[in-house]
Kinemage of the C-alpha trace (Angstrom):
@kinemage 1
@onewidth
@group {chain A} dominant
@subgroup {mainchain}
@vectorlist {calphas} color= white
{ca met a 1} P -68.544 -100.937 209.105
{ca ser a 2} L -68.182 -99.143 212.158
{ca glu a 3} L -64.228 -98.469 211.616
{ca thr a 4} L -65.068 -96.643 208.561
{ca met a 5} L -67.586 -94.429 209.924
{ca asn a 6} L -64.976 -93.565 212.674
{ca leu a 7} L -62.426 -92.628 210.129
{ca val a 8} L -64.956 -90.356 208.449
{ca ala a 9} L -66.244 -88.663 210.857
{ca pro a 10} L -63.081 -86.581 212.260
{ca glu a 11} L -62.771 -85.808 208.626
{ca ser a 12} L -66.182 -84.207 208.034
{ca arg a 13} L -65.943 -82.791 211.398
{ca arg a 14} L -62.395 -81.016 210.675
{ca ala a 15} L -64.441 -79.670 207.288
{ca arg a 16} L -66.942 -78.073 209.277
{ca ser a 17} L -65.013 -76.627 212.003
{ca ser a 18} L -63.062 -74.734 209.168
{ca val a 19} L -65.798 -72.988 208.261
{ca glu a 20} L -66.068 -70.210 211.246
{ca pro a 21} L -69.246 -69.704 212.750
{ca gly a 22} L -71.698 -66.510 211.608
{ca his a 23} L -69.239 -66.089 208.426
{ca arg a 24} L -70.890 -67.000 204.964
{ca pro a 25} L -68.740 -66.607 201.821
{ca arg a 26} L -69.534 -63.501 199.750
{ca pro a 27} L -71.464 -63.472 196.742
{ca ala a 28} L -69.430 -62.718 193.697
{ca gly a 29} L -70.625 -59.618 192.727
{ca ser a 30} L -70.571 -58.014 196.474
{ca arg a 31} L -67.262 -56.497 195.795
{ca gly a 32} L -68.436 -54.775 192.588
{ca arg a 33} L -71.290 -53.132 194.578
{ca ser a 34} L -69.156 -52.232 197.218
{ca val a 35} L -66.502 -50.384 194.867
{ca gly a 36} L -69.396 -49.211 192.957
{ca arg a 37} L -70.962 -47.814 196.338
{ca ala a 38} L -67.566 -46.108 197.351
{ca ile a 39} L -67.300 -44.493 194.153
{ca leu a 40} L -70.740 -42.974 194.013
{ca tyr a 41} L -70.065 -41.773 197.986
{ca ile a 42} L -66.765 -39.933 196.292
{ca val a 43} L -68.770 -38.609 193.740
{ca leu a 44} L -71.404 -37.046 196.361
{ca ile a 45} L -68.804 -35.833 198.634
{ca val a 46} L -67.286 -33.711 195.510
{ca ala a 47} L -70.498 -32.656 194.004
{ca ala a 48} L -71.299 -31.578 198.114
{ca ala a 49} L -68.232 -29.672 198.058
{ca ala a 50} L -68.764 -27.647 194.824
{ca met a 51} L -71.907 -26.294 195.983
{ca leu a 52} L -70.807 -25.634 199.543
{ca thr a 53} L -67.870 -23.442 198.353
{ca pro a 54} L -69.418 -20.667 197.560
{ca phe a 55} L -71.381 -20.714 200.762
{ca phe a 56} L -68.126 -21.179 202.763
{ca trp a 57} L -66.026 -18.342 200.911
{ca met a 58} L -69.193 -15.823 201.794
{ca val a 59} L -69.192 -16.701 205.334
{ca met a 60} L -65.103 -16.397 205.339
{ca ser a 61} L -65.345 -13.222 203.440
{ca ser a 62} L -68.079 -11.989 206.188
{ca leu a 63} L -65.094 -11.636 208.706
{ca lys a 64} L -62.357 -10.312 206.585
{ca asp a 65} L -62.292 -6.435 206.445
{ca ala a 66} L -63.261 -4.490 203.116
{ca asn a 67} L -60.036 -4.534 201.403
{ca ser a 68} L -58.721 -8.422 201.777
{ca val a 69} L -62.401 -9.877 200.523
{ca phe a 70} L -61.383 -9.409 196.432
{ca ser a 71} L -57.490 -9.941 197.014
{ca val a 72} L -55.772 -11.838 194.502
{ca pro a 73} L -54.616 -14.101 194.975
{ca val a 74} L -57.495 -15.256 196.576
{ca lys a 75} L -57.222 -15.750 200.286
{ca trp a 76} L -59.614 -18.438 201.754
{ca leu a 77} L -58.955 -17.923 205.404
{ca pro a 78} L -59.211 -14.491 206.941
{ca glu a 79} L -55.923 -13.192 208.232
{ca val a 80} L -57.496 -11.441 210.968
{ca phe a 81} L -61.296 -12.312 211.835
{ca val a 82} L -63.337 -8.935 212.072
{ca trp a 83} L -66.334 -9.734 214.102
{ca gln a 84} L -67.198 -6.024 213.713
{ca asn a 85} L -68.981 -6.614 210.467
{ca tyr a 86} L -71.857 -8.360 211.901
{ca val a 87} L -72.216 -5.347 214.143
{ca asp a 88} L -71.878 -2.945 211.783
{ca ile a 89} L -74.420 -4.301 209.596
{ca trp a 90} L -76.995 -3.807 212.119
{ca thr a 91} L -75.805 -0.051 213.140
{ca arg a 92} L -75.335 0.795 209.928
{ca ser a 93} L -78.080 0.075 208.242
{ca asp a 94} L -82.246 -0.668 208.925
{ca ile a 95} L -81.909 -4.944 208.452
{ca gly a 96} L -83.893 -5.634 211.717
{ca val a 97} L -86.776 -4.036 209.683
{ca trp a 98} L -85.523 -5.780 206.313
{ca ile a 99} L -85.948 -8.946 207.959
{ca arg a 100} L -89.290 -8.315 209.515
{ca asn a 101} L -90.855 -7.717 206.373
{ca ser a 102} L -89.505 -10.566 204.621
{ca leu a 103} L -90.604 -12.951 207.614
{ca ile a 104} L -94.106 -10.868 207.140
{ca leu a 105} L -94.217 -11.923 203.509
{ca ser a 106} L -92.892 -15.340 203.498
{ca val a 107} L -94.987 -16.475 206.209
{ca ala a 108} L -98.235 -14.685 204.428
{ca val a 109} L -97.412 -16.080 200.988
{ca thr a 110} L -96.518 -19.745 201.895
{ca ala a 111} L -99.927 -20.257 204.291
{ca leu a 112} L -101.800 -18.678 201.562
{ca gln a 113} L -100.193 -20.828 198.705
{ca val a 114} L -100.193 -23.810 200.782
{ca ile a 115} L -104.279 -23.164 201.425
{ca thr a 116} L -105.032 -22.325 198.216
{ca gly a 117} L -103.048 -24.679 196.520
{ca ser a 118} L -104.223 -27.897 198.160
{ca phe a 119} L -107.699 -26.611 198.119
{ca ala a 120} L -107.521 -26.416 194.352
{ca ala a 121} L -105.567 -29.389 194.531
{ca tyr a 122} L -108.437 -31.452 196.147
{ca gly a 123} L -111.028 -30.052 193.064
{ca phe a 124} L -109.051 -31.514 190.366
{ca ser a 125} L -108.411 -34.771 191.984
{ca arg a 126} L -111.426 -35.624 193.663
{ca ile a 127} L -114.243 -33.803 191.998
{ca arg a 128} L -115.353 -35.170 188.697
{ca phe a 129} L -116.530 -32.169 186.690
{ca pro a 130} L -116.746 -31.384 182.288
{ca gly a 131} L -113.303 -30.114 181.576
{ca arg a 132} L -111.430 -30.820 184.549
{ca asn a 133} L -108.473 -32.548 182.859
{ca ala a 134} L -108.038 -29.348 180.075
{ca leu a 135} L -108.685 -26.846 182.682
{ca phe a 136} L -105.829 -28.504 184.821
{ca leu a 137} L -103.599 -29.006 181.815
{ca leu a 138} L -104.590 -25.266 181.184
{ca tyr a 139} L -103.797 -24.010 184.443
{ca val a 140} L -100.775 -25.689 185.200
{ca gly a 141} L -99.234 -24.475 181.532
{ca thr a 142} L -99.473 -20.958 182.966
{ca ile a 143} L -95.850 -22.112 184.597
{ca ala a 144} L -94.327 -21.696 181.602
{ca val a 145} L -95.339 -18.271 181.026
{ca pro a 146} L -92.400 -15.864 182.314
{ca trp a 147} L -93.986 -13.352 184.807
{ca gln a 148} L -92.014 -10.460 183.321
{ca ser a 149} L -94.716 -10.836 180.038
{ca tyr a 150} L -97.511 -9.839 182.249
{ca met a 151} L -96.212 -7.731 185.248
{ca ile a 152} L -97.059 -4.549 183.914
{ca pro a 153} L -100.474 -5.112 183.469
{ca gln a 154} L -100.146 -6.395 187.240
{ca phe a 155} L -98.451 -3.172 188.053
{ca ile a 156} L -101.059 -1.352 186.367
{ca leu a 157} L -104.136 -3.214 188.227
{ca leu a 158} L -103.110 -2.807 191.463
{ca ser a 159} L -101.927 0.919 191.304
{ca asn a 160} L -105.491 1.449 190.014
{ca ala a 161} L -106.660 -0.888 193.580
{ca gly a 162} L -104.428 1.428 195.504
{ca leu a 163} L -102.122 -1.557 196.614
{ca ala a 164} L -99.138 -0.301 195.377
{ca asn a 165} L -96.444 0.358 198.200
{ca thr a 166} L -97.863 -2.095 200.283
{ca leu a 167} L -97.021 -5.474 201.606
{ca trp a 168} L -100.362 -6.769 200.098
{ca ser a 169} L -99.453 -6.262 196.609
{ca ile a 170} L -97.017 -9.067 196.935
{ca met a 171} L -99.032 -11.338 198.898
{ca leu a 172} L -101.749 -10.778 196.600
{ca leu a 173} L -99.342 -11.677 193.354
{ca gln a 174} L -97.791 -14.804 195.208
{ca ala a 175} L -101.020 -16.042 196.817
{ca phe a 176} L -102.004 -18.663 194.111
{ca gly a 177} L -99.424 -20.536 192.155
{ca ala a 178} L -99.955 -23.212 189.628
{ca phe a 179} L -96.978 -25.179 191.177
{ca gly a 180} L -98.411 -25.800 194.298
{ca val a 181} L -101.783 -27.126 192.731
{ca phe a 182} L -99.690 -29.606 190.809
{ca leu a 183} L -97.044 -30.935 193.754
{ca met a 184} L -100.605 -31.503 195.851
{ca lys a 185} L -102.677 -32.975 193.267
{ca gln a 186} L -99.748 -35.356 192.771
{ca phe a 187} L -99.696 -36.250 196.230
{ca tyr a 188} L -103.466 -36.318 196.489
{ca glu a 189} L -103.499 -39.066 193.784
{ca thr a 190} L -101.691 -41.410 195.738
{ca val a 191} L -104.777 -41.419 198.515
{ca pro a 192} L -107.178 -44.189 197.994
{ca glu a 193} L -110.272 -42.837 196.944
{ca glu a 194} L -112.105 -45.251 199.224
{ca leu a 195} L -111.329 -43.117 201.958
{ca ser a 196} L -113.334 -39.869 200.183
{ca glu a 197} L -115.933 -42.410 199.239
{ca ala a 198} L -116.491 -43.375 203.203
{ca ala a 199} L -116.405 -40.124 204.570
{ca arg a 200} L -119.141 -39.062 201.952
{ca leu a 201} L -121.533 -41.816 202.872
{ca asp a 202} L -120.775 -40.726 206.712
{ca gly a 203} L -122.240 -37.303 205.808
{ca leu a 204} L -119.329 -35.260 205.609
{ca ser a 205} L -118.989 -32.538 202.992
{ca glu a 206} L -116.478 -32.046 200.596
{ca tyr a 207} L -114.785 -28.926 202.546
{ca gly a 208} L -115.093 -31.318 205.291
{ca ile a 209} L -112.923 -34.063 203.440
{ca trp a 210} L -110.191 -31.496 202.304
{ca trp a 211} L -110.149 -30.330 205.833
{ca arg a 212} L -110.313 -33.213 208.204
{ca ile a 213} L -108.787 -36.393 205.964
{ca met a 214} L -106.790 -34.950 203.295
{ca met a 215} L -104.688 -32.165 205.003
{ca pro a 216} L -103.412 -34.237 208.036
{ca leu a 217} L -102.123 -36.879 205.236
{ca ser a 218} L -100.669 -34.694 202.701
{ca val a 219} L -97.908 -33.502 205.302
{ca pro a 220} L -94.949 -34.627 203.693
{ca ala a 221} L -96.457 -32.562 200.318
{ca ile a 222} L -97.537 -29.619 202.778
{ca ala a 223} L -93.808 -29.465 203.959
{ca ser a 224} L -92.562 -29.541 200.576
{ca leu a 225} L -94.574 -26.946 199.359
{ca ser a 226} L -93.889 -24.644 202.418
{ca leu a 227} L -90.139 -25.117 202.259
{ca leu a 228} L -90.108 -24.228 197.994
{ca thr a 229} L -92.611 -21.155 198.616
{ca phe a 230} L -90.764 -19.547 201.417
{ca val a 231} L -87.294 -19.813 199.650
{ca asn a 232} L -88.668 -18.366 196.479
{ca thr a 233} L -90.691 -15.478 198.443
{ca trp a 234} L -87.533 -14.708 200.572
{ca asn a 235} L -85.338 -14.725 198.190
{ca asp a 236} L -87.460 -12.609 195.702
{ca tyr a 237} L -85.825 -9.350 194.786
{ca leu a 238} L -87.888 -8.238 191.532
{ca gly a 239} L -91.282 -8.148 192.826
{ca pro a 240} L -90.370 -6.093 195.850
{ca leu a 241} L -88.251 -3.995 193.582
{ca ile a 242} L -91.617 -2.919 191.530
{ca tyr a 243} L -94.055 -2.565 194.102
{ca leu a 244} L -92.135 -1.331 197.209
{ca arg a 245} L -90.620 2.005 197.202
{ca asp a 246} L -91.093 3.027 200.802
{ca pro a 247} L -87.796 2.297 202.691
{ca glu a 248} L -89.984 1.179 205.585
{ca leu a 249} L -91.231 -1.642 203.292
{ca trp a 250} L -88.385 -2.895 201.621
{ca thr a 251} L -87.245 -6.633 202.293
{ca leu a 252} L -84.003 -7.896 202.958
{ca gln a 253} L -83.157 -8.768 199.625
{ca leu a 254} L -84.130 -5.159 198.333
{ca gly a 255} L -82.582 -3.181 201.377
{ca leu a 256} L -79.322 -5.361 200.912
{ca lys a 257} L -79.198 -4.398 197.304
{ca asn a 258} L -79.776 -0.583 198.119
{ca phe a 259} L -76.721 -0.988 200.918
{ca val a 260} L -74.313 -1.213 197.788
{ca ser a 261} L -73.379 2.465 196.950
{ca ser a 262} L -71.022 1.911 194.417
{ca leu a 263} L -68.207 -0.594 193.242
{ca tyr a 264} L -65.607 1.006 195.293
{ca asp a 265} L -67.388 2.725 198.124
{ca thr a 266} L -69.246 -0.539 199.039
{ca asp a 267} L -67.743 -2.377 202.253
{ca tyr a 268} L -68.057 -6.047 200.964
{ca gly a 269} L -67.143 -7.008 204.234
{ca val a 270} L -70.452 -5.518 206.071
{ca leu a 271} L -72.434 -6.837 202.881
{ca phe a 272} L -71.172 -10.502 203.040
{ca ala a 273} L -72.345 -10.071 206.720
{ca gly a 274} L -75.699 -9.418 205.668
{ca leu a 275} L -75.924 -12.010 203.025
{ca thr a 276} L -74.756 -14.837 205.318
{ca ile a 277} L -77.394 -13.314 208.336
{ca ser a 278} L -79.906 -13.585 204.884
{ca val a 279} L -79.048 -17.235 204.600
{ca val a 280} L -79.493 -18.381 208.362
{ca pro a 281} L -83.407 -18.829 208.356
{ca ile a 282} L -83.471 -20.620 204.995
{ca ala a 283} L -80.788 -23.146 206.077
{ca ile a 284} L -82.643 -23.772 209.760
{ca ile a 285} L -85.870 -24.584 207.956
{ca phe a 286} L -84.570 -26.735 205.347
{ca leu a 287} L -82.659 -28.576 207.797
{ca leu a 288} L -86.163 -28.834 210.338
{ca gly a 289} L -88.100 -29.841 207.341
{ca gln a 290} L -85.580 -31.974 205.572
{ca arg a 291} L -87.093 -35.487 205.970
{ca phe a 292} L -90.669 -34.334 205.092
{ca phe a 293} L -89.321 -32.580 202.341
{ca val a 294} L -87.728 -35.697 200.620
{ca glu a 295} L -90.716 -37.474 201.309
{ca gly a 296} L -92.978 -35.034 200.217
{ca val a 297} L -90.738 -34.928 196.856
{ca ala a 298} L -90.635 -38.688 196.367
{ca thr a 299} L -94.359 -38.858 197.035
{ca ser a 300} L -95.721 -36.269 194.557
{ca gly a 301} L -94.157 -37.746 191.225
{ca leu a 302} L -91.321 -35.246 190.928
{ca lys a 303} L -88.703 -37.784 190.910
{ca gly a 304} L -85.753 -36.876 188.404
């Protein structure tokens, strides 16, 4: 019996030693998942390259002379980098004034929409009153109404109030947004209602609950709303075109459009330099708030 065990033991030891420590047999479907992940990465890289190509062409065109921007065949890289275009856009236009006005409007409108949207969303999500759901659906339904259908009555109203040709007109028009209320309400629905009930038992008012509890917890949703609002206000062209007639009040988008004199007289190298400058603040804000933006969209019921 002992001899038989001695013969079997070396065989079993050799079988165990043939399997290297730390290595496990790969599941049958792991190779398929790896291939699928590789294909997904390739598709994402191609999609990202397709979206970044126009921005790359814009930046490269800002470093070309006026005759090389629309040359045929297309030259992706300038033969000579014309850095003078960025100097000319500052000396030949009031781009500093345009950037200042755009920043004032974007920051003010963003702050107002965050405050009004979050406050209204708290009322729709935490306070029960008759017709709450119907009123919320009616209010959110205004997103489907195009602004062009009621911009003339708005203009008449603000003109009679003496607010036309002022930055206040744009601020008041965009201070309230149904999308902001919808976004914040969807996030508030994920917050346990027991927190509000406990705060009420401690004697905290509804305003205090909104400001001290709900607002600190909704940083991701606030970041998402702030980013979307800032971008929309920064890129807005039609609103400033209608309400701002004084060149001292022009925003960046409106100023760059008026910088174009005609199809053949415009220095497009200088114009693309101004467009590149207009993209920089949005890119910086998005890079800084990207993590909060993704988290806010993921937790607000806006996933595709």
